[in-house]
PDB file of the backbone (N, CA, C, O) and the ligand in Angstrom, with CONECT records:
HET     ZN  A 101       1
ATOM      1  N   MET A   1     135.631  87.221  95.771  1.00  0.00           N
ATOM      2  CA  MET A   1     135.499  85.842  95.325  1.00  0.00           C
ATOM      3  C   MET A   1     136.530  85.560  94.232  1.00  0.00           C
ATOM      4  O   MET A   1     136.656  86.332  93.282  1.00  0.00           O
ATOM      5  N   MET A   2     137.255  84.472  94.365  1.00  0.00           N
ATOM      6  CA  MET A   2     138.276  84.124  93.384  1.00  0.00           C
ATOM      7  C   MET A   2     137.621  83.535  92.143  1.00  0.00           C
ATOM      8  O   MET A   2     136.774  82.647  92.237  1.00  0.00           O
ATOM      9  N   THR A   3     138.021  84.038  90.979  1.00  0.00           N
ATOM     10  CA  THR A   3     137.519  83.467  89.729  1.00  0.00           C
ATOM     11  C   THR A   3     138.684  82.958  88.901  1.00  0.00           C
ATOM     12  O   THR A   3     139.802  83.461  89.015  1.00  0.00           O
ATOM     13  N   LYS A   4     138.423  81.958  88.067  1.00  0.00           N
ATOM     14  CA  LYS A   4     139.436  81.393  87.188  1.00  0.00           C
ATOM     15  C   LYS A   4     138.978  81.537  85.747  1.00  0.00           C
ATOM     16  O   LYS A   4     137.832  81.240  85.410  1.00  0.00           O
ATOM     17  N   VAL A   5     139.887  81.995  84.909  1.00  0.00           N
ATOM     18  CA  VAL A   5     139.614  82.126  83.479  1.00  0.00           C
ATOM     19  C   VAL A   5     140.781  81.521  82.715  1.00  0.00           C
ATOM     20  O   VAL A   5     141.940  81.835  82.987  1.00  0.00           O
ATOM     21  N   LYS A   6     140.474  80.657  81.763  1.00  0.00           N
ATOM     22  CA  LYS A   6     141.545  80.048  80.985  1.00  0.00           C
ATOM     23  C   LYS A   6     142.210  81.094  80.097  1.00  0.00           C
ATOM     24  O   LYS A   6     141.533  81.902  79.461  1.00  0.00           O
ATOM     25  N   ALA A   7     143.538  81.071  80.058  1.00  0.00           N
ATOM     26  CA  ALA A   7     144.284  81.941  79.155  1.00  0.00           C
ATOM     27  C   ALA A   7     144.396  81.251  77.801  1.00  0.00           C
ATOM     28  O   ALA A   7     144.929  80.146  77.701  1.00  0.00           O
ATOM     29  N   LEU A   8     143.890  81.913  76.759  1.00  0.00           N
ATOM     30  CA  LEU A   8     143.842  81.322  75.429  1.00  0.00           C
ATOM     31  C   LEU A   8     144.851  82.010  74.517  1.00  0.00           C
ATOM     32  O   LEU A   8     144.751  83.209  74.257  1.00  0.00           O
ATOM     33  N   LEU A   9     145.828  81.237  74.033  1.00  0.00           N
ATOM     34  CA  LEU A   9     146.833  81.789  73.124  1.00  0.00           C
ATOM     35  C   LEU A   9     146.233  82.001  71.743  1.00  0.00           C
ATOM     36  O   LEU A   9     145.692  81.070  71.146  1.00  0.00           O
ATOM     37  N   VAL A  10     146.327  83.215  71.241  1.00  0.00           N
ATOM     38  CA  VAL A  10     145.778  83.526  69.918  1.00  0.00           C
ATOM     39  C   VAL A  10     146.849  84.199  69.062  1.00  0.00           C
ATOM     40  O   VAL A  10     147.838  84.726  69.573  1.00  0.00           O
ATOM     41  N   GLU A  11     146.630  84.170  67.752  1.00  0.00           N
ATOM     42  CA  GLU A  11     147.565  84.800  66.818  1.00  0.00           C
ATOM     43  C   GLU A  11     147.332  86.305  66.746  1.00  0.00           C
ATOM     44  O   GLU A  11     148.268  87.093  66.612  1.00  0.00           O
ATOM     45  N   ASP A  12     146.055  86.681  66.840  1.00  0.00           N
ATOM     46  CA  ASP A  12     145.702  88.089  66.644  1.00  0.00           C
ATOM     47  C   ASP A  12     144.684  88.517  67.691  1.00  0.00           C
ATOM     48  O   ASP A  12     143.492  88.230  67.579  1.00  0.00           O
ATOM     49  N   ILE A  13     145.175  89.203  68.698  1.00  0.00           N
ATOM     50  CA  ILE A  13     144.321  89.598  69.822  1.00  0.00           C
ATOM     51  C   ILE A  13     143.170  90.500  69.350  1.00  0.00           C
ATOM     52  O   ILE A  13     142.086  90.484  69.935  1.00  0.00           O
ATOM     53  N   ASP A  14     143.407  91.269  68.313  1.00  0.00           N
ATOM     54  CA  ASP A  14     142.371  92.193  67.849  1.00  0.00           C
ATOM     55  C   ASP A  14     141.174  91.453  67.256  1.00  0.00           C
ATOM     56  O   ASP A  14     140.084  92.013  67.137  1.00  0.00           O
ATOM     57  N   ALA A  15     141.389  90.186  66.885  1.00  0.00           N
ATOM     58  CA  ALA A  15     140.304  89.400  66.301  1.00  0.00           C
ATOM     59  C   ALA A  15     139.428  88.751  67.370  1.00  0.00           C
ATOM     60  O   ALA A  15     138.351  88.240  67.066  1.00  0.00           O
ATOM     61  N   VAL A  16     139.890  88.772  68.620  1.00  0.00           N
ATOM     62  CA  VAL A  16     139.147  88.079  69.685  1.00  0.00           C
ATOM     63  C   VAL A  16     138.925  89.008  70.876  1.00  0.00           C
ATOM     64  O   VAL A  16     139.035  88.593  72.030  1.00  0.00           O
ATOM     65  N   ARG A  17     138.618  90.247  70.586  1.00  0.00           N
ATOM     66  CA  ARG A  17     138.479  91.254  71.634  1.00  0.00           C
ATOM     67  C   ARG A  17     137.471  90.877  72.715  1.00  0.00           C
ATOM     68  O   ARG A  17     137.584  91.315  73.860  1.00  0.00           O
ATOM     69  N   VAL A  18     136.497  90.071  72.348  1.00  0.00           N
ATOM     70  CA  VAL A  18     135.448  89.742  73.316  1.00  0.00           C
ATOM     71  C   VAL A  18     135.799  88.518  74.154  1.00  0.00           C
ATOM     72  O   VAL A  18     135.003  88.107  74.999  1.00  0.00           O
ATOM     73  N   THR A  19     136.971  87.928  73.938  1.00  0.00           N
ATOM     74  CA  THR A  19     137.334  86.723  74.676  1.00  0.00           C
ATOM     75  C   THR A  19     138.179  87.074  75.901  1.00  0.00           C
ATOM     76  O   THR A  19     139.364  87.377  75.765  1.00  0.00           O
ATOM     77  N   PRO A  20     137.585  87.036  77.092  1.00  0.00           N
ATOM     78  CA  PRO A  20     138.351  87.369  78.294  1.00  0.00           C
ATOM     79  C   PRO A  20     139.518  86.399  78.479  1.00  0.00           C
ATOM     80  O   PRO A  20     139.355  85.189  78.324  1.00  0.00           O
ATOM     81  N   GLY A  21     140.687  86.932  78.808  1.00  0.00           N
ATOM     82  CA  GLY A  21     141.839  86.093  79.116  1.00  0.00           C
ATOM     83  C   GLY A  21     142.663  85.670  77.915  1.00  0.00           C
ATOM     84  O   GLY A  21     143.707  85.039  78.083  1.00  0.00           O
ATOM     85  N   ALA A  22     142.221  86.001  76.697  1.00  0.00           N
ATOM     86  CA  ALA A  22     143.020  85.660  75.511  1.00  0.00           C
ATOM     87  C   ALA A  22     144.296  86.503  75.503  1.00  0.00           C
ATOM     88  O   ALA A  22     144.315  87.629  75.999  1.00  0.00           O
ATOM     89  N   TYR A  23     145.348  85.940  74.937  1.00  0.00           N
ATOM     90  CA  TYR A  23     146.616  86.678  74.896  1.00  0.00           C
ATOM     91  C   TYR A  23     147.380  86.377  73.619  1.00  0.00           C
ATOM     92  O   TYR A  23     147.211  85.336  72.985  1.00  0.00           O
ATOM     93  N   GLU A  24     148.221  87.327  73.273  1.00  0.00           N
ATOM     94  CA  GLU A  24     149.065  87.225  72.082  1.00  0.00           C
ATOM     95  C   GLU A  24     150.468  87.649  72.480  1.00  0.00           C
ATOM     96  O   GLU A  24     150.644  88.646  73.181  1.00  0.00           O
ATOM     97  N   PHE A  25     151.466  86.898  72.037  1.00  0.00           N
ATOM     98  CA  PHE A  25     152.841  87.303  72.332  1.00  0.00           C
ATOM     99  C   PHE A  25     153.282  88.409  71.387  1.00  0.00           C
ATOM    100  O   PHE A  25     152.876  88.449  70.225  1.00  0.00           O
ATOM    101  N   THR A  26     154.097  89.283  71.887  1.00  0.00           N
ATOM    102  CA  THR A  26     154.720  90.293  71.049  1.00  0.00           C
ATOM    103  C   THR A  26     156.189  89.920  70.870  1.00  0.00           C
ATOM    104  O   THR A  26     156.878  89.562  71.825  1.00  0.00           O
ATOM    105  N   VAL A  27     156.645  90.013  69.637  1.00  0.00           N
ATOM    106  CA  VAL A  27     158.018  89.636  69.291  1.00  0.00           C
ATOM    107  C   VAL A  27     158.644  90.783  68.511  1.00  0.00           C
ATOM    108  O   VAL A  27     158.038  91.329  67.588  1.00  0.00           O
ATOM    109  N   ARG A  28     159.841  91.134  68.887  1.00  0.00           N
ATOM    110  CA  ARG A  28     160.532  92.188  68.144  1.00  0.00           C
ATOM    111  C   ARG A  28     160.968  91.677  66.789  1.00  0.00           C
ATOM    112  O   ARG A  28     161.290  90.500  66.627  1.00  0.00           O
ATOM    113  N   HIS A  29     160.976  92.556  65.834  1.00  0.00           N
ATOM    114  CA  HIS A  29     161.405  92.207  64.486  1.00  0.00           C
ATOM    115  C   HIS A  29     162.787  91.556  64.516  1.00  0.00           C
ATOM    116  O   HIS A  29     163.728  92.100  65.093  1.00  0.00           O
ATOM    117  N   GLY A  30     162.893  90.396  63.893  1.00  0.00           N
ATOM    118  CA  GLY A  30     164.179  89.719  63.809  1.00  0.00           C
ATOM    119  C   GLY A  30     164.497  88.837  65.001  1.00  0.00           C
ATOM    120  O   GLY A  30     165.548  88.197  65.031  1.00  0.00           O
ATOM    121  N   GLU A  31     163.604  88.791  65.990  1.00  0.00           N
ATOM    122  CA  GLU A  31     163.836  87.943  67.156  1.00  0.00           C
ATOM    123  C   GLU A  31     162.807  86.821  67.205  1.00  0.00           C
ATOM    124  O   GLU A  31     161.758  86.894  66.564  1.00  0.00           O
ATOM    125  N   GLU A  32     163.125  85.782  67.976  1.00  0.00           N
ATOM    126  CA  GLU A  32     162.207  84.648  68.092  1.00  0.00           C
ATOM    127  C   GLU A  32     161.472  84.620  69.424  1.00  0.00           C
ATOM    128  O   GLU A  32     160.295  84.265  69.489  1.00  0.00           O
ATOM    129  N   ASP A  33     162.172  84.995  70.477  1.00  0.00           N
ATOM    130  CA  ASP A  33     161.569  84.915  71.802  1.00  0.00           C
ATOM    131  C   ASP A  33     160.684  86.130  72.064  1.00  0.00           C
ATOM    132  O   ASP A  33     161.069  87.258  71.757  1.00  0.00           O
ATOM    133  N   PRO A  34     159.513  85.904  72.624  1.00  0.00           N
ATOM    134  CA  PRO A  34     158.607  87.011  72.934  1.00  0.00           C
ATOM    135  C   PRO A  34     159.239  88.000  73.918  1.00  0.00           C
ATOM    136  O   PRO A  34     160.024  87.613  74.784  1.00  0.00           O
ATOM    137  N   CYS A  35     158.889  89.265  73.772  1.00  0.00           N
ATOM    138  CA  CYS A  35     159.361  90.275  74.712  1.00  0.00           C
ATOM    139  C   CYS A  35     158.223  90.751  75.601  1.00  0.00           C
ATOM    140  O   CYS A  35     158.409  91.612  76.461  1.00  0.00           O
ATOM    141  N   GLY A  36     157.029  90.174  75.381  1.00  0.00           N
ATOM    142  CA  GLY A  36     155.901  90.543  76.219  1.00  0.00           C
ATOM    143  C   GLY A  36     154.620  89.932  75.684  1.00  0.00           C
ATOM    144  O   GLY A  36     154.634  89.193  74.700  1.00  0.00           O
ATOM    145  N   MET A  37     153.519  90.245  76.337  1.00  0.00           N
ATOM    146  CA  MET A  37     152.222  89.755  75.845  1.00  0.00           C
ATOM    147  C   MET A  37     151.150  90.823  75.990  1.00  0.00           C
ATOM    148  O   MET A  37     151.138  91.618  76.930  1.00  0.00           O
ATOM    149  N   ILE A  38     150.240  90.803  75.004  1.00  0.00           N
ATOM    150  CA  ILE A  38     149.032  91.627  75.069  1.00  0.00           C
ATOM    151  C   ILE A  38     147.920  90.690  75.512  1.00  0.00           C
ATOM    152  O   ILE A  38     147.841  89.555  75.040  1.00  0.00           O
ATOM    153  N   PHE A  39     147.058  91.152  76.416  1.00  0.00           N
ATOM    154  CA  PHE A  39     145.997  90.255  76.884  1.00  0.00           C
ATOM    155  C   PHE A  39     144.689  91.012  77.032  1.00  0.00           C
ATOM    156  O   PHE A  39     144.661  92.217  77.284  1.00  0.00           O
ATOM    157  N   ASN A  40     143.609  90.263  76.866  1.00  0.00           N
ATOM    158  CA  ASN A  40     142.285  90.800  77.171  1.00  0.00           C
ATOM    159  C   ASN A  40     142.044  90.615  78.666  1.00  0.00           C
ATOM    160  O   ASN A  40     142.303  89.543  79.213  1.00  0.00           O
ATOM    161  N   CYS A  41     141.556  91.647  79.313  1.00  0.00           N
ATOM    162  CA  CYS A  41     141.331  91.543  80.752  1.00  0.00           C
ATOM    163  C   CYS A  41     140.469  90.319  81.069  1.00  0.00           C
ATOM    164  O   CYS A  41     139.428  90.115  80.446  1.00  0.00           O
ATOM    165  N   PRO A  42     140.900  89.509  82.034  1.00  0.00           N
ATOM    166  CA  PRO A  42     140.157  88.288  82.393  1.00  0.00           C
ATOM    167  C   PRO A  42     138.753  88.566  82.926  1.00  0.00           C
ATOM    168  O   PRO A  42     137.911  87.668  82.933  1.00  0.00           O
ATOM    169  N   CYS A  43     138.487  89.793  83.372  1.00  0.00           N
ATOM    170  CA  CYS A  43     137.183  90.073  83.982  1.00  0.00           C
ATOM    171  C   CYS A  43     136.088  90.255  82.946  1.00  0.00           C
ATOM    172  O   CYS A  43     134.903  90.244  83.277  1.00  0.00           O
ATOM    173  N   GLY A  44     136.490  90.423  81.679  1.00  0.00           N
ATOM    174  CA  GLY A  44     135.490  90.593  80.636  1.00  0.00           C
ATOM    175  C   GLY A  44     135.110  92.031  80.371  1.00  0.00           C
ATOM    176  O   GLY A  44     134.139  92.299  79.663  1.00  0.00           O
ATOM    177  N   CYS A  45     135.872  92.969  80.938  1.00  0.00           N
ATOM    178  CA  CYS A  45     135.548  94.390  80.755  1.00  0.00           C
ATOM    179  C   CYS A  45     135.930  94.890  79.363  1.00  0.00           C
ATOM    180  O   CYS A  45     135.547  95.990  78.963  1.00  0.00           O
ATOM    181  N   GLY A  46     136.693  94.066  78.625  1.00  0.00           N
ATOM    182  CA  GLY A  46     137.050  94.454  77.261  1.00  0.00           C
ATOM    183  C   GLY A  46     138.332  95.251  77.163  1.00  0.00           C
ATOM    184  O   GLY A  46     138.754  95.640  76.074  1.00  0.00           O
ATOM    185  N   ARG A  47     138.949  95.490  78.309  1.00  0.00           N
ATOM    186  CA  ARG A  47     140.176  96.268  78.294  1.00  0.00           C
ATOM    187  C   ARG A  47     141.357  95.380  77.915  1.00  0.00           C
ATOM    188  O   ARG A  47     141.432  94.209  78.289  1.00  0.00           O
ATOM    189  N   GLU A  48     142.278  95.979  77.158  1.00  0.00           N
ATOM    190  CA  GLU A  48     143.483  95.282  76.743  1.00  0.00           C
ATOM    191  C   GLU A  48     144.640  95.764  77.602  1.00  0.00           C
ATOM    192  O   GLU A  48     144.702  96.936  77.973  1.00  0.00           O
ATOM    193  N   GLY A  49     145.550  94.860  77.914  1.00  0.00           N
ATOM    194  CA  GLY A  49     146.716  95.250  78.689  1.00  0.00           C
ATOM    195  C   GLY A  49     147.983  94.712  78.063  1.00  0.00           C
ATOM    196  O   GLY A  49     147.935  93.797  77.241  1.00  0.00           O
ATOM    197  N   TYR A  50     149.115  95.272  78.446  1.00  0.00           N
ATOM    198  CA  TYR A  50     150.398  94.805  77.939  1.00  0.00           C
ATOM    199  C   TYR A  50     151.327  94.488  79.099  1.00  0.00           C
ATOM    200  O   TYR A  50     151.464  95.272  80.038  1.00  0.00           O
ATOM    201  N   LEU A  51     151.970  93.315  79.017  1.00  0.00           N
ATOM    202  CA  LEU A  51     152.890  92.883  80.059  1.00  0.00           C
ATOM    203  C   LEU A  51     154.253  92.599  79.439  1.00  0.00           C
ATOM    204  O   LEU A  51     154.443  91.551  78.821  1.00  0.00           O
ATOM    205  N   PRO A  52     155.200  93.516  79.597  1.00  0.00           N
ATOM    206  CA  PRO A  52     156.548  93.264  79.088  1.00  0.00           C
ATOM    207  C   PRO A  52     157.264  92.234  79.955  1.00  0.00           C
ATOM    208  O   PRO A  52     157.081  92.198  81.172  1.00  0.00           O
ATOM    209  N   PHE A  53     158.084  91.395  79.314  1.00  0.00           N
ATOM    210  CA  PHE A  53     158.812  90.360  80.058  1.00  0.00           C
ATOM    211  C   PHE A  53     160.206  90.868  80.428  1.00  0.00           C
ATOM    212  O   PHE A  53     160.818  91.635  79.685  1.00  0.00           O
ATOM    213  N   LYS A  54     160.695  90.429  81.584  1.00  0.00           N
ATOM    214  CA  LYS A  54     162.078  90.710  81.938  1.00  0.00           C
ATOM    215  C   LYS A  54     162.987  90.119  80.857  1.00  0.00           C
ATOM    216  O   LYS A  54     162.689  89.025  80.378  1.00  0.00           O
ATOM    217  N   PRO A  55     164.070  90.773  80.447  1.00  0.00           N
ATOM    218  CA  PRO A  55     164.690  91.919  81.114  1.00  0.00           C
ATOM    219  C   PRO A  55     164.225  93.288  80.621  1.00  0.00           C
ATOM    220  O   PRO A  55     164.977  94.258  80.716  1.00  0.00           O
ATOM    221  N   GLU A  56     162.997  93.388  80.093  1.00  0.00           N
ATOM    222  CA  GLU A  56     162.469  94.702  79.742  1.00  0.00           C
ATOM    223  C   GLU A  56     162.456  95.577  81.002  1.00  0.00           C
ATOM    224  O   GLU A  56     162.395  95.068  82.121  1.00  0.00           O
ATOM    225  N   PRO A  57     162.513  96.892  80.803  1.00  0.00           N
ATOM    226  CA  PRO A  57     162.525  97.790  81.967  1.00  0.00           C
ATOM    227  C   PRO A  57     161.292  97.601  82.857  1.00  0.00           C
ATOM    228  O   PRO A  57     160.214  97.271  82.363  1.00  0.00           O
ATOM    229  N   SER A  58     161.447  97.804  84.132  1.00  0.00           N
ATOM    230  CA  SER A  58     160.367  97.691  85.112  1.00  0.00           C
ATOM    231  C   SER A  58     159.298  98.754  84.856  1.00  0.00           C
ATOM    232  O   SER A  58     159.657  99.873  84.489  1.00  0.00           O
ATOM    233  N   PRO A  59     158.002  98.465  85.030  1.00  0.00           N
ATOM    234  CA  PRO A  59     157.511  97.173  85.511  1.00  0.00           C
ATOM    235  C   PRO A  59     157.513  96.116  84.405  1.00  0.00           C
ATOM    236  O   PRO A  59     157.020  96.350  83.301  1.00  0.00           O
ATOM    237  N   SER A  60     158.066  94.975  84.718  1.00  0.00           N
ATOM    238  CA  SER A  60     158.078  93.867  83.776  1.00  0.00           C
ATOM    239  C   SER A  60     157.915  92.571  84.560  1.00  0.00           C
ATOM    240  O   SER A  60     158.099  92.531  85.777  1.00  0.00           O
ATOM    241  N   TRP A  61     157.566  91.518  83.834  1.00  0.00           N
ATOM    242  CA  TRP A  61     157.185  90.265  84.490  1.00  0.00           C
ATOM    243  C   TRP A  61     158.117  89.125  84.097  1.00  0.00           C
ATOM    244  O   TRP A  61     158.638  89.067  82.983  1.00  0.00           O
ATOM    245  N   LEU A  62     158.305  88.226  85.051  1.00  0.00           N
ATOM    246  CA  LEU A  62     159.094  87.031  84.794  1.00  0.00           C
ATOM    247  C   LEU A  62     158.181  85.976  84.171  1.00  0.00           C
ATOM    248  O   LEU A  62     157.208  85.540  84.785  1.00  0.00           O
ATOM    249  N   TRP A  63     158.514  85.573  82.936  1.00  0.00           N
ATOM    250  CA  TRP A  63     157.730  84.574  82.210  1.00  0.00           C
ATOM    251  C   TRP A  63     158.489  83.254  82.274  1.00  0.00           C
ATOM    252  O   TRP A  63     159.713  83.226  82.147  1.00  0.00           O
ATOM    253  N   ASP A  64     157.747  82.151  82.473  1.00  0.00           N
ATOM    254  CA  ASP A  64     158.414  80.852  82.645  1.00  0.00           C
ATOM    255  C   ASP A  64     158.785  80.184  81.324  1.00  0.00           C
ATOM    256  O   ASP A  64     159.347  79.089  81.324  1.00  0.00           O
ATOM    257  N   GLY A  65     158.475  80.834  80.190  1.00  0.00           N
ATOM    258  CA  GLY A  65     158.859  80.294  78.896  1.00  0.00           C
ATOM    259  C   GLY A  65     157.836  79.352  78.288  1.00  0.00           C
ATOM    260  O   GLY A  65     158.012  78.895  77.158  1.00  0.00           O
ATOM    261  N   ASN A  66     156.777  79.057  79.012  1.00  0.00           N
ATOM    262  CA  ASN A  66     155.721  78.179  78.510  1.00  0.00           C
ATOM    263  C   ASN A  66     154.742  78.995  77.660  1.00  0.00           C
ATOM    264  O   ASN A  66     154.092  79.915  78.155  1.00  0.00           O
ATOM    265  N   ARG A  67     154.649  78.644  76.381  1.00  0.00           N
ATOM    266  CA  ARG A  67     153.803  79.434  75.485  1.00  0.00           C
ATOM    267  C   ARG A  67     152.325  79.088  75.600  1.00  0.00           C
ATOM    268  O   ARG A  67     151.467  79.968  75.527  1.00  0.00           O
ATOM    269  N   GLU A  68     152.030  77.806  75.780  1.00  0.00           N
ATOM    270  CA  GLU A  68     150.636  77.352  75.783  1.00  0.00           C
ATOM    271  C   GLU A  68     149.966  77.523  77.147  1.00  0.00           C
ATOM    272  O   GLU A  68     148.762  77.761  77.242  1.00  0.00           O
ATOM    273  N   ALA A  69     150.778  77.396  78.198  1.00  0.00           N
ATOM    274  CA  ALA A  69     150.241  77.503  79.563  1.00  0.00           C
ATOM    275  C   ALA A  69     151.198  78.342  80.411  1.00  0.00           C
ATOM    276  O   ALA A  69     151.859  77.831  81.315  1.00  0.00           O
ATOM    277  N   PRO A  70     151.259  79.636  80.102  1.00  0.00           N
ATOM    278  CA  PRO A  70     152.276  80.484  80.732  1.00  0.00           C
ATOM    279  C   PRO A  70     152.013  80.787  82.203  1.00  0.00           C
ATOM    280  O   PRO A  70     150.876  80.810  82.673  1.00  0.00           O
ATOM    281  N   THR A  71     153.117  81.016  82.901  1.00  0.00           N
ATOM    282  CA  THR A  71     153.073  81.540  84.271  1.00  0.00           C
ATOM    283  C   THR A  71     153.870  82.838  84.293  1.00  0.00           C
ATOM    284  O   THR A  71     154.992  82.899  83.790  1.00  0.00           O
ATOM    285  N   LEU A  72     153.278  83.879  84.885  1.00  0.00           N
ATOM    286  CA  LEU A  72     153.955  85.161  85.038  1.00  0.00           C
ATOM    287  C   LEU A  72     154.009  85.533  86.510  1.00  0.00           C
ATOM    288  O   LEU A  72     153.094  85.229  87.276  1.00  0.00           O
ATOM    289  N   ARG A  73     155.075  86.183  86.889  1.00  0.00           N
ATOM    290  CA  ARG A  73     155.193  86.746  88.224  1.00  0.00           C
ATOM    291  C   ARG A  73     155.833  88.113  88.116  1.00  0.00           C
ATOM    292  O   ARG A  73     156.691  88.281  87.250  1.00  0.00           O
ATOM    293  N   PRO A  74     155.486  89.112  88.927  1.00  0.00           N
ATOM    294  CA  PRO A  74     154.500  89.007  90.008  1.00  0.00           C
ATOM    295  C   PRO A  74     153.061  89.056  89.477  1.00  0.00           C
ATOM    296  O   PRO A  74     152.811  88.752  88.311  1.00  0.00           O
ATOM    297  N   SER A  75     152.135  89.438  90.334  1.00  0.00           N
ATOM    298  CA  SER A  75     150.729  89.486  89.963  1.00  0.00           C
ATOM    299  C   SER A  75     150.473  90.631  88.982  1.00  0.00           C
ATOM    300  O   SER A  75     151.321  91.501  88.783  1.00  0.00           O
ATOM    301  N   VAL A  76     149.292  90.608  88.378  1.00  0.00           N
ATOM    302  CA  VAL A  76     148.884  91.600  87.390  1.00  0.00           C
ATOM    303  C   VAL A  76     147.769  92.455  87.982  1.00  0.00           C
ATOM    304  O   VAL A  76     146.784  91.940  88.510  1.00  0.00           O
ATOM    305  N   LEU A  77     147.943  93.770  87.882  1.00  0.00           N
ATOM    306  CA  LEU A  77     146.921  94.696  88.377  1.00  0.00           C
ATOM    307  C   LEU A  77     146.535  95.645  87.262  1.00  0.00           C
ATOM    308  O   LEU A  77     147.393  96.324  86.699  1.00  0.00           O
ATOM    309  N   GLN A  78     145.251  95.700  86.936  1.00  0.00           N
ATOM    310  CA  GLN A  78     144.752  96.686  85.985  1.00  0.00           C
ATOM    311  C   GLN A  78     144.596  98.002  86.738  1.00  0.00           C
ATOM    312  O   GLN A  78     143.742  98.143  87.614  1.00  0.00           O
ATOM    313  N   ILE A  79     145.441  98.959  86.374  1.00  0.00           N
ATOM    314  CA  ILE A  79     145.376 100.259  87.040  1.00  0.00           C
ATOM    315  C   ILE A  79     144.247 101.053  86.400  1.00  0.00           C
ATOM    316  O   ILE A  79     144.235 101.278  85.190  1.00  0.00           O
ATOM    317  N   GLY A  80     143.311 101.468  87.221  1.00  0.00           N
ATOM    318  CA  GLY A  80     142.140 102.165  86.686  1.00  0.00           C
ATOM    319  C   GLY A  80     141.152 101.167  86.121  1.00  0.00           C
ATOM    320  O   GLY A  80     141.398  99.961  86.157  1.00  0.00           O
ATOM    321  N   GLY A  81     140.046 101.648  85.602  1.00  0.00           N
ATOM    322  CA  GLY A  81     139.025 100.765  85.042  1.00  0.00           C
ATOM    323  C   GLY A  81     138.530  99.778  86.071  1.00  0.00           C
ATOM    324  O   GLY A  81     138.144 100.154  87.177  1.00  0.00           O
ATOM    325  N   CYS A  82     138.546  98.494  85.694  1.00  0.00           N
ATOM    326  CA  CYS A  82     137.968  97.446  86.543  1.00  0.00           C
ATOM    327  C   CYS A  82     138.835  97.125  87.760  1.00  0.00           C
ATOM    328  O   CYS A  82     138.347  96.560  88.738  1.00  0.00           O
ATOM    329  N   ARG A  83     140.118  97.485  87.701  1.00  0.00           N
ATOM    330  CA  ARG A  83     141.069  97.206  88.783  1.00  0.00           C
ATOM    331  C   ARG A  83     141.207  95.713  89.058  1.00  0.00           C
ATOM    332  O   ARG A  83     141.438  95.302  90.195  1.00  0.00           O
ATOM    333  N   TRP A  84     141.063  94.894  87.996  1.00  0.00           N
ATOM    334  CA  TRP A  84     141.268  93.453  88.160  1.00  0.00           C
ATOM    335  C   TRP A  84     142.671  93.190  88.687  1.00  0.00           C
ATOM    336  O   TRP A  84     143.643  93.781  88.217  1.00  0.00           O
ATOM    337  N   HIS A  85     142.764  92.302  89.661  1.00  0.00           N
ATOM    338  CA  HIS A  85     144.057  91.942  90.232  1.00  0.00           C
ATOM    339  C   HIS A  85     144.118  90.435  90.393  1.00  0.00           C
ATOM    340  O   HIS A  85     143.222  89.823  90.974  1.00  0.00           O
ATOM    341  N   GLY A  86     145.185  89.846  89.871  1.00  0.00           N
ATOM    342  CA  GLY A  86     145.311  88.404  90.013  1.00  0.00           C
ATOM    343  C   GLY A  86     146.596  87.891  89.404  1.00  0.00           C
ATOM    344  O   GLY A  86     147.491  88.660  89.052  1.00  0.00           O
ATOM    345  N   PHE A  87     146.670  86.587  89.287  1.00  0.00           N
ATOM    346  CA  PHE A  87     147.876  85.933  88.794  1.00  0.00           C
ATOM    347  C   PHE A  87     147.573  85.151  87.520  1.00  0.00           C
ATOM    348  O   PHE A  87     146.476  84.622  87.342  1.00  0.00           O
ATOM    349  N   LEU A  88     148.568  85.091  86.640  1.00  0.00           N
ATOM    350  CA  LEU A  88     148.532  84.148  85.529  1.00  0.00           C
ATOM    351  C   LEU A  88     149.432  82.977  85.894  1.00  0.00           C
ATOM    352  O   LEU A  88     150.650  83.116  85.997  1.00  0.00           O
ATOM    353  N   THR A  89     148.809  81.830  86.086  1.00  0.00           N
ATOM    354  CA  THR A  89     149.536  80.643  86.533  1.00  0.00           C
ATOM    355  C   THR A  89     149.148  79.452  85.678  1.00  0.00           C
ATOM    356  O   THR A  89     147.975  79.083  85.603  1.00  0.00           O
ATOM    357  N   ALA A  90     150.147  78.847  85.029  1.00  0.00           N
ATOM    358  CA  ALA A  90     149.928  77.641  84.220  1.00  0.00           C
ATOM    359  C   ALA A  90     148.749  77.793  83.267  1.00  0.00           C
ATOM    360  O   ALA A  90     147.931  76.884  83.126  1.00  0.00           O
ATOM    361  N   GLY A  91     148.669  78.952  82.614  1.00  0.00           N
ATOM    362  CA  GLY A  91     147.640  79.168  81.607  1.00  0.00           C
ATOM    363  C   GLY A  91     146.273  79.477  82.171  1.00  0.00           C
ATOM    364  O   GLY A  91     145.267  79.316  81.479  1.00  0.00           O
ATOM    365  N   GLU A  92     146.216  79.917  83.413  1.00  0.00           N
ATOM    366  CA  GLU A  92     144.934  80.246  84.033  1.00  0.00           C
ATOM    367  C   GLU A  92     145.062  81.564  84.793  1.00  0.00           C
ATOM    368  O   GLU A  92     145.970  81.758  85.601  1.00  0.00           O
ATOM    369  N   TRP A  93     144.105  82.474  84.502  1.00  0.00           N
ATOM    370  CA  TRP A  93     144.042  83.727  85.252  1.00  0.00           C
ATOM    371  C   TRP A  93     143.218  83.490  86.512  1.00  0.00           C
ATOM    372  O   TRP A  93     142.074  83.040  86.448  1.00  0.00           O
ATOM    373  N   ARG A  94     143.813  83.796  87.646  1.00  0.00           N
ATOM    374  CA  ARG A  94     143.111  83.628  88.923  1.00  0.00           C
ATOM    375  C   ARG A  94     143.089  84.948  89.661  1.00  0.00           C
ATOM    376  O   ARG A  94     144.135  85.503  89.999  1.00  0.00           O
ATOM    377  N   SER A  95     141.901  85.443  89.907  1.00  0.00           N
ATOM    378  CA  SER A  95     141.770  86.714  90.606  1.00  0.00           C
ATOM    379  C   SER A  95     142.139  86.543  92.078  1.00  0.00           C
ATOM    380  O   SER A  95     142.090  85.439  92.620  1.00  0.00           O
ATOM    381  N   CYS A  96     142.505  87.643  92.705  1.00  0.00           N
ATOM    382  CA  CYS A  96     142.788  87.582  94.143  1.00  0.00           C
ATOM    383  C   CYS A  96     142.350  88.884  94.795  1.00  0.00           C
ATOM    384  O   CYS A  96     142.497  89.049  96.006  1.00  0.00           O
TER     385      CYS A  96
HETATM  386 ZN    ZN A 101     138.720  94.134  83.517  1.00  0.00          ZN2+
END
């Protein structure tokens, strides 16, 4: 069954561990553009994941540059644990 969870941009992911789908951008010291994002698993299992953005080494994701309602490609798969698999599209996590 497909589920949708809103992706919520937060300043400090560690402060909202219980919020499924929340995410925080990671920025390298001295840079402005994010190099990836940390997110709480949309399924609510409490697991945290990291998605590096291209051109970071593979596996990495193409981010559309939208901070409030991001889209990433390809899909996201939690390896191990809950094995959540889905897409982040326009600020919404959609399982598949
Ligand atoms: Zn999960």
